[in-house]
C-alpha positions in Angstrom: 13.4 75.0 95.3 12.0 78.2 96.6 9.9 78.4 92.9 8.1 74.9 94.1 7.5 76.2 97.3 5.8 78.9 95.9 3.8 77.2 93.4 2.5 74.8 96.3 1.8 77.6 98.2 -0.5 79.1 95.8 -2.0 75.9 94.7 -3.5 75.0 97.9 -4.8 78.3 98.2 -6.4 78.4 94.8 -8.1 75.2 95.6 -9.7 75.9 98.9 -10.6 78.9 97.0 -12.6 77.7 94.6 -13.6 75.2 97.1 -15.0 78.0 98.8 -16.5 79.9 96.2 -18.0 76.9 94.3 -19.6 74.3 97.0 -19.2 76.0 100.6 -20.2 79.9 100.0 -23.7 77.5 98.7 -24.1 77.3 102.4 -23.4 80.2 104.1 -26.0 80.4 106.9 -24.6 76.9 108.3 -21.3 77.6 108.2 -22.0 80.8 109.9 -24.2 79.0 112.7 -20.8 76.7 112.9 -18.6 79.9 113.3 -20.8 81.4 115.8 -20.6 77.8 118.2 -17.2 77.3 117.2 -16.9 81.4 119.1 -18.4 80.1 121.1 -16.9 77.0 122.0 -13.5 78.4 122.2 -14.8 81.3 124.7 -16.3 78.6 127.4 -12.6 76.9 127.0 -10.3 79.9 127.6 -12.6 81.2 130.3 -11.5 77.3 132.5 -8.0 79.0 133.0 -9.8 82.4 134.2 -12.3 80.3 136.3 -8.8 78.2 137.7 -6.8 81.5 138.5 -9.8 82.4 140.6 -10.3 79.4 142.3 -6.3 79.9 143.5 -6.9 83.7 144.4 -9.8 82.5 146.8 -8.2 79.9 148.8 -5.8 81.7 149.3 -8.0 84.1 150.8 -9.8 81.1 152.8 -13.0 83.3 150.9 -16.1 80.7 151.4 -17.3 81.6 148.1 -14.1 78.9 146.9 -16.9 76.5 147.2 -19.1 77.5 144.4 -16.4 77.5 141.8 -16.3 73.2 141.5 -20.3 74.4 140.5 -19.6 77.0 137.8 -16.5 75.1 136.2 -18.9 72.2 136.1 -21.5 74.6 134.4 -19.2 76.1 131.9 -18.3 72.2 130.7 -21.3 71.0 130.3 -22.6 74.3 128.2 -19.6 73.7 126.1 -19.7 70.2 125.9 -23.9 70.8 124.3 -22.3 73.6 122.5 -19.6 71.2 120.6 -22.1 68.8 119.9 -24.3 71.3 118.3 -21.6 72.1 116.2 -19.9 69.6 114.8 -23.5 68.4 113.9 -23.8 71.3 111.4 -20.4 71.2 110.6 -20.5 67.8 109.6 -24.1 68.0 108.2 -22.8 70.8 106.0 -19.2 69.1 104.9 -21.4 66.0 103.7 -23.6 67.9 102.4 -20.4 69.1 99.8 -19.5 65.9 99.1 -22.7 64.7 97.9 -22.9 67.7 95.4 -19.2 67.2 94.2 -20.2 63.3 94.1 -23.0 64.2 91.5 -21.5 66.6 89.7 -18.4 64.4 89.1 -20.9 61.3 88.1 -23.5 63.7 86.0 -20.2 65.6 84.5 -19.2 61.8 83.4 -22.4 61.4 82.2 -21.8 64.5 80.0 -18.9 63.3 78.6 -17.5 62.2 75.6 -16.8 58.5 74.1 -12.9 59.5 74.2 -12.8 60.5 77.3 -14.1 57.6 78.6 -11.1 55.5 76.4 -8.1 57.7 77.8 -8.5 57.0 81.4 -9.4 52.9 83.0 -12.4 52.4 84.7 -10.3 51.9 87.9 -9.4 54.6 88.1 -12.3 56.7 87.6 -13.7 54.4 90.6 -10.8 55.5 93.2 -11.9 59.1 92.4 -15.4 58.3 93.4 -14.3 56.0 96.8 -10.2 56.5 97.6 -10.4 60.7 96.5 -14.0 61.4 98.1 -13.4 59.3 101.8 -10.3 61.2 101.1 -12.0 64.8 100.6 -14.8 64.2 103.1 -12.5 63.7 106.2 -10.3 67.0 105.2 -14.2 69.0 105.3 -15.6 67.2 108.1 -12.3 66.7 110.0 -9.1 68.5 108.9 -11.0 71.8 108.2 -13.1 72.0 111.0 -10.6 71.2 113.4 -8.4 73.7 112.4 -10.3 76.0 112.6 -12.1 75.1 115.8 -8.3 74.6 117.2 -6.6 78.2 115.5 -10.1 80.0 117.4 -9.3 78.0 120.4 -5.5 78.8 120.3 -6.2 82.5 119.4 -8.9 83.2 123.0 -6.4 81.2 124.9 -3.5 83.3 123.8 -5.2 85.9 124.6 -5.6 85.0 127.9 -2.6 84.4 128.3 -1.8 88.2 127.4 -4.4 88.9 130.0 -2.5 87.2 132.6 1.1 87.7 131.7 1.9 89.7 128.7 5.5 88.5 129.4 5.0 84.8 129.6 2.8 84.9 126.8 5.1 86.7 124.3 8.0 84.2 125.4 5.2 81.4 124.4 4.4 83.3 121.2 8.0 83.8 120.2 8.4 79.9 120.3 5.9 79.2 118.1 7.7 80.2 114.2 10.0 77.4 115.3 7.4 74.6 115.0 5.5 76.3 112.1 7.9 76.3 109.1 9.2 72.2 109.3 5.6 71.8 110.1 4.4 73.2 106.5 7.5 72.0 104.7 6.6 68.6 106.1 2.9 69.3 104.9 4.1 69.9 101.7 5.5 66.8 100.8 2.9 65.1 102.4 0.7 66.4 99.4 3.1 65.2 96.9 2.9 61.7 98.3 -0.5 61.5 99.0 -1.2 62.4 95.6 0.9 59.3 94.5 -0.3 57.5 96.7 -3.9 58.1 94.9 -2.8 57.6 91.6 -1.4 54.5 92.7 -5.2 53.3 94.2 -6.3 53.8 91.2 -3.7 52.1 89.1 -5.0 48.8 92.0 -8.2 49.4 91.7 -7.9 49.2 87.8 -6.5 46.2 87.7 -8.4 44.5 90.5 -11.7 45.2 88.4 -9.5 43.7 85.7 -8.6 40.5 87.4 -12.7 40.1 88.7 -13.7 40.6 84.8 -11.6 37.7 83.3 -11.9 35.4 86.4 -12.9 32.6 84.1 -9.8 33.4 81.2 -7.6 33.3 84.6 -9.0 30.6 85.7 -9.6 28.4 82.3 -5.7 29.2 81.3 -4.3 28.5 84.4 -3.2 32.0 85.4 -4.2 32.1 88.8 -0.2 31.9 90.3 0.6 34.9 88.1 -2.3 36.9 88.8 -1.5 36.3 92.8 2.2 38.0 92.1 0.8 40.8 90.2 -0.9 41.6 92.0 1.6 41.2 95.0 3.7 43.8 93.6 1.0 46.1 93.7 -0.3 45.5 96.9 3.5 45.9 98.0 3.8 49.2 96.2 0.7 50.6 98.0 2.4 49.3 100.9 5.4 51.4 100.5 4.0 54.5 99.2 1.6 54.5 102.6 4.5 53.8 104.4 6.0 56.8 102.9 3.1 59.3 103.7 2.6 57.8 107.0 6.5 58.4 108.2 5.6 61.9 106.6 2.7 62.9 108.9 4.8 61.5 112.1 7.6 63.5 111.8 5.3 66.8 112.7 5.3 65.1 116.0 8.7 64.9 117.4 8.9 68.5 116.6 6.1 69.5 117.8 6.5 67.7 121.4 9.8 69.2 121.8 8.8 72.6 121.1 5.7 72.0 123.6 8.1 70.3 126.5 10.8 73.6 126.0 8.0 75.7 126.0 6.1 74.4 129.9 10.1 73.4 131.1 10.1 77.7 130.2 7.3 79.1 131.6 7.5 76.9 134.9 11.1 77.9 135.2 10.5 81.8 134.5 7.4 81.7 136.5 8.6 79.9 139.4 11.3 82.2 139.7 9.0 85.7 139.6 6.7 84.2 142.0 9.8 83.2 144.5 11.1 86.4 143.5 8.3 88.3 144.9 7.6 89.7 141.4 4.7 87.5 140.1 1.6 85.9 142.2 0.3 82.2 142.6 -3.2 82.5 141.1 -1.7 84.5 138.2 0.9 81.3 137.5 -1.5 78.5 137.9 -4.1 80.3 135.6 -1.4 80.7 132.9 -0.3 77.1 132.9 -3.8 75.8 132.6 -4.0 78.0 129.3 -0.7 76.9 128.1 -1.9 73.1 128.9 -5.3 73.4 127.5 -3.4 75.4 124.7 -0.9 72.3 124.1 -3.3 70.1 122.6 -4.5 72.2 119.6 -2.0 73.5 118.7 -0.1 70.5 118.9 -2.9 69.1 116.8 -2.1 71.9 113.8 0.6 70.0 112.1 -1.0 66.7 112.0 -4.1 69.0 110.5 -2.0 70.8 108.1 -0.3 67.5 106.9 -4.1 65.9 106.6 -4.7 68.8 104.7 -2.1 68.9 102.6 -3.3 65.1 101.4 -7.4 65.9 101.2 -6.1 69.2 98.8 -4.1 66.6 96.4 -7.1 64.5 96.9 -10.0 68.0 95.9 -7.3 68.7 92.7 -8.0 65.3 91.3 -11.9 65.4 91.5 -11.7 68.7 90.2 -9.5 68.1 87.5 -12.3 65.6 86.3 -14.5 68.6 86.9 -12.4 70.9 84.5 -12.1 68.3 81.5 -13.7 69.6 79.1 -15.5 66.8 76.6 -14.8 67.4 73.1 -18.3 66.7 71.5 -20.9 68.5 73.0 -24.2 70.6 72.4 -23.4 73.9 70.5 -25.0 77.2 72.1 -27.3 77.2 69.7 -28.3 73.7 69.4 -31.9 72.8 68.1 -34.0 69.6 69.0 -34.4 66.5 66.1 -38.4 66.4 66.2 -40.7 64.0 64.5 -37.8 62.6 62.7 -38.1 60.9 59.7 -35.3 58.3 60.4 -33.2 59.6 57.2 -29.7 60.1 56.8 -26.4 61.2 54.8 -22.6 61.1 55.6 -21.3 63.7 53.1 -17.6 63.4 52.3 -16.9 62.1 55.9 -12.9 61.4 57.2 -12.5 60.6 60.8 -9.2 59.4 62.5 -8.6 58.0 66.1 -5.4 58.9 66.9 -5.5 62.0 63.9 -3.1 60.4 62.1 -4.4 56.9 60.7 -7.7 57.5 59.0 -10.2 55.1 60.2 -13.3 56.1 58.2 -12.2 58.2 54.0 -14.4 60.2 52.2 -18.0 58.0 52.9 -20.4 59.5 51.2 -24.2 57.8 51.2 -27.9 58.7 51.4 -30.4 56.2 53.6 -34.1 57.5 52.8 -36.2 57.4 55.1 -37.4 53.3 56.3 -34.6 52.1 54.0 -32.4 48.9 55.1 -28.2 49.2 54.6 -26.2 46.5 55.4 -22.4 47.7 56.3 -20.5 44.6 55.4 -16.3 43.9 55.3 -13.3 42.5 57.4 -12.3 43.3 61.0 -11.2 46.8 61.1 -13.0 48.1 58.7 -14.7 51.1 59.9 -18.6 49.4 59.9 -18.8 50.2 63.7 -17.2 53.6 63.5 -19.6 54.5 61.3 -22.6 53.6 64.4 -20.4 56.0 66.2 -20.4 58.4 63.8 -24.2 57.9 63.5 -25.1 58.0 67.6 -22.1 61.3 67.4 -20.0 59.6 69.8 -17.4 61.3 67.3 -17.3 64.1 65.3 -16.3 64.3 61.9 -12.4 65.4 61.0 -14.1 67.1 58.3 -16.9 66.8 56.1 -20.7 66.3 58.0 -23.5 64.0 58.9 -27.3 64.8 58.4 -30.6 63.5 60.2 -33.4 64.7 57.8 -30.7 67.3 56.1 -30.1 68.5 59.7 -26.4 68.1 60.7 -26.7 66.0 63.4 -23.9 68.8 65.2 -26.2 71.6 65.2 -28.9 69.4 67.3 -28.8 68.4 71.3 -27.8 65.0 71.5 -30.6 63.9 73.7 -32.8 64.8 70.9 -30.7 63.0 68.4 -29.9 60.0 70.4 -33.8 59.4 71.5 -34.2 59.2 67.8 -32.0 55.9 67.9 -31.7 52.5 68.9 -29.3 50.5 69.8 -28.3 46.7 69.8 -24.4 46.1 69.8 -23.1 42.6 69.7 -21.3 44.2 73.4 -24.0 43.4 74.9 -25.0 45.2 78.6 -27.0 44.6 81.4 -27.3 45.9 84.8 -27.3 43.7 88.0 -31.1 44.7 87.8 -34.2 42.9 86.9 -35.2 41.9 83.6 -37.8 44.1 83.6 -35.5 47.0 84.4 -32.7 46.4 81.8 -36.0 46.0 79.1 -37.3 49.1 80.7 -33.8 50.9 80.0 -34.9 51.5 76.4 -38.1 53.3 77.4 -38.2 54.6 81.1 -41.7 55.4 81.0 -42.4 52.0 80.0 -45.7 50.4 81.7 -45.2 47.0 82.4 -47.6 45.0 79.6 -45.0 47.3 77.3 -42.3 45.3 78.6 -43.8 42.0 78.5 -44.8 42.9 74.5 -41.5 44.1 73.9 -40.1 40.2 75.2 -42.4 39.0 73.2 -41.7 40.3 70.4 -38.0 39.9 70.6 -38.6 36.2 71.4 -37.3 36.5 75.4 -40.6 35.7 76.6 -39.7 31.7 76.6 -36.9 32.2 79.1 -38.2 34.3 81.1 -41.2 32.8 81.9 -39.3 30.0 83.6 -37.0 32.6 85.0 -37.7 31.9 89.2 -39.1 35.3 89.5 -39.9 35.9 86.1 -39.5 40.0 85.2 -38.6 40.2 88.4 -35.8 37.8 88.5 -32.2 40.2 88.7 -29.9 39.3 86.0 -26.3 39.9 88.0 -23.8 41.9 87.0 -23.5 42.1 83.4 -25.6 39.6 83.2 -24.2 36.9 84.7 -27.0 34.7 85.0 -28.0 34.3 82.2 -26.7 32.9 78.5 -25.3 35.0 76.2 -28.0 34.6 73.7 -30.5 35.3 76.5 -28.7 38.4 76.6 -28.8 38.9 73.3 -32.9 38.8 73.3 -33.1 41.0 76.0 -30.7 43.7 74.6 -33.1 42.8 71.1 -36.4 43.9 73.4 -35.1 47.0 75.2 -34.5 48.2 71.5 -38.0 47.2 70.2 -39.6 48.9 73.5 -37.6 52.0 72.2 -39.7 53.3 68.9 -36.8 54.8 67.7 -37.3 55.6 63.7 -33.4 54.8 63.4 -32.4 51.5 63.9 -28.8 50.0 64.6 -27.5 47.0 64.7 -24.2 46.0 65.4 -23.9 42.3 65.1 -28.0 42.3 67.0 -28.0 38.4 66.5 -23.9 37.0 67.1 -24.7 35.7 70.7 -27.5 33.2 68.7 -27.4 29.7 67.3 -28.7 29.5 64.1 -32.2 28.2 65.3 -32.2 30.8 67.9 -32.0 32.8 65.4 -34.6 31.9 63.0 -36.9 32.4 65.7 -36.1 35.8 66.1 -35.6 37.0 62.6 -39.1 38.1 62.1 -39.4 39.7 64.9 -36.1 41.9 63.8 -37.8 42.0 60.2 -41.1 43.3 62.0 -38.8 45.3 64.2 -37.4 47.2 61.2 -40.4 47.6 59.4 -41.2 51.3 58.4 -37.5 52.1 60.3 -33.9 53.5 58.6 -31.9 50.4 59.7 -28.1 50.3 59.8 -26.5 46.6 59.9 -23.5 45.0 60.4 -23.7 41.6 60.7 -22.0 38.1 59.8 -25.1 35.9 58.9 -26.0 36.1 55.1 -29.7 36.2 55.5 -29.8 39.4 57.5 -27.4 41.0 54.5 -29.6 40.0 51.9 -32.5 41.4 53.3 -31.2 44.6 52.8 -31.6 47.2 50.2 -28.3 48.2 49.5 -25.4 46.7 51.0 -21.7 48.8 51.0 -18.8 47.2 51.2 -16.3 48.8 53.5 -12.3 48.5 53.4 -9.5 50.7 55.1 -12.5 53.1 55.7 -13.4 53.3 52.0 -16.9 52.6 50.5 -15.2 50.1 47.6 -18.5 49.0 46.7 -21.8 49.0 47.1 -25.2 47.4 45.4 -27.4 44.6 46.3 -26.5 41.4 47.4 -27.1 39.6 43.5 -25.8 42.6 42.1 -22.4 42.4 44.1 -22.0 39.0 43.7 -22.3 39.2 39.8 -19.3 41.8 40.3 -17.4 38.8 41.4 -15.5 41.8 43.5 -14.4 42.4 47.4 -17.7 41.6 48.3 -17.9 37.8 46.7 -14.7 37.0 48.0 -15.5 37.8 51.6 -18.9 35.8 50.8 -16.6 32.9 49.3 -14.3 33.1 52.8 -17.2 33.4 54.8 -20.4 32.5 54.1 -18.5 29.7 51.8 -21.9 27.3 51.5 -24.5 29.5 52.4 -23.1 32.0 50.3 -22.4 30.4 47.4 -26.3 28.5 47.4 -27.7 32.1 47.7 -25.9 33.3 44.3 -27.1 30.7 42.6 
């Protein structure tokens, strides 16, 4: 148990040190200003007991100057309030700016992360980092840390006043403080562990809710509403019990602090009153001291809840830092070059790759694609076709072998310059909840409206866009829900056309189109692939037949390669797949 306590202390301290070093120190001038304002606030607060003591003294003497004291107290209170206002604004602005910077850093880190990093954690868990954890961090920086520092400073000033008024009574107060301090710190550590669990559960809940909402059509079509409700209820109940456990942990500090506070005040009244009766103390000193104790009681009492809240916040900060500390496995090398004036020749040299380091996804893949050549990848599902496209984009690095573009190893050029030369049209179309124009413009952000319209026309998308309520300004909804699958696919193709990249990757690019729609845009795709190095994965024979070379992939290996006619005449794996998948269409083309 002792070992755990030490590690928790070390962890809390190291987190605060890192928070200061990496984020807070950038705002040193504002933090110093806030600290000075806290000192002023504490100083004005500490004058109240002294003013009360002086008021009692003047009253006992029946001194007419007594009537100036209420005015002086009022002035001090007004100035103290103004100082508190300015200090709060300065402190909050710093805290909110730090949170803003951490959010930007987290999102930037996610954008720089490799694809395997995203596959290792759910999107709901990541969303929880940006919502629940960030909200907790915001409270920690803007309220907890600021409140702790200010209350500690106020307490120190008031304890100084207590020693000035009556050092013996002040010593009694200080002797009682550790009685409350030790259990409060111990409770705070427990609260941090529970808070971490709550945040993890919130991430799990967010992921499940996102999954349910995304699959609402499937849920309703299968009549699974009740099952989903039961599953969600269990998650909500789990969050409830974890949150209740957290509340109970926080609340344990209150009876401890109230008891110690009550004992302290009772002891002061008893001992101070005895001294006045015995003639060894004065009424004004006693009243002033009691005022200091009562004034200090609130900030000292709040230290317990603030310390437990700090532990909650530190657990959120730790989760955020763990995200920032995760280094991407795929990143630019230090001296990475820039892929300029890309011609588009692609070469795989003895490439081996596996997702789980055990079952190979690609095994000894070697091929060369010349500039402007069109290559089709064919094979059963899970054979490794999409993996090859992912490797060209450098979503993954080979376990062995290498991939070159224009005879440059793609690991030795920046990923930004590599991907700027590639356009991808995937079967999994993703559209942002924005306008049609913005979704097309995503292919080249600097493109003009005229270029966007031209790309849409080339993709055969202009016909349906023109009849939309706001044409190119129509909002397509989340993931393009307001458009049909075929319309979404055409927007994706228009996006690729607009990109004007020398390398084109088509992963089932026309899978959502019916035969008539596909025929309408096939000419556009033919124009798009002119003078472009193209790798296409397709399920339509017409698309495959136009390829310069076809590679049949099975179990991560190239089993056959050649033109359509040659592969059909070989009567091998490709021919068998054509007979099964393309049926009459394949046989007619073979004849």
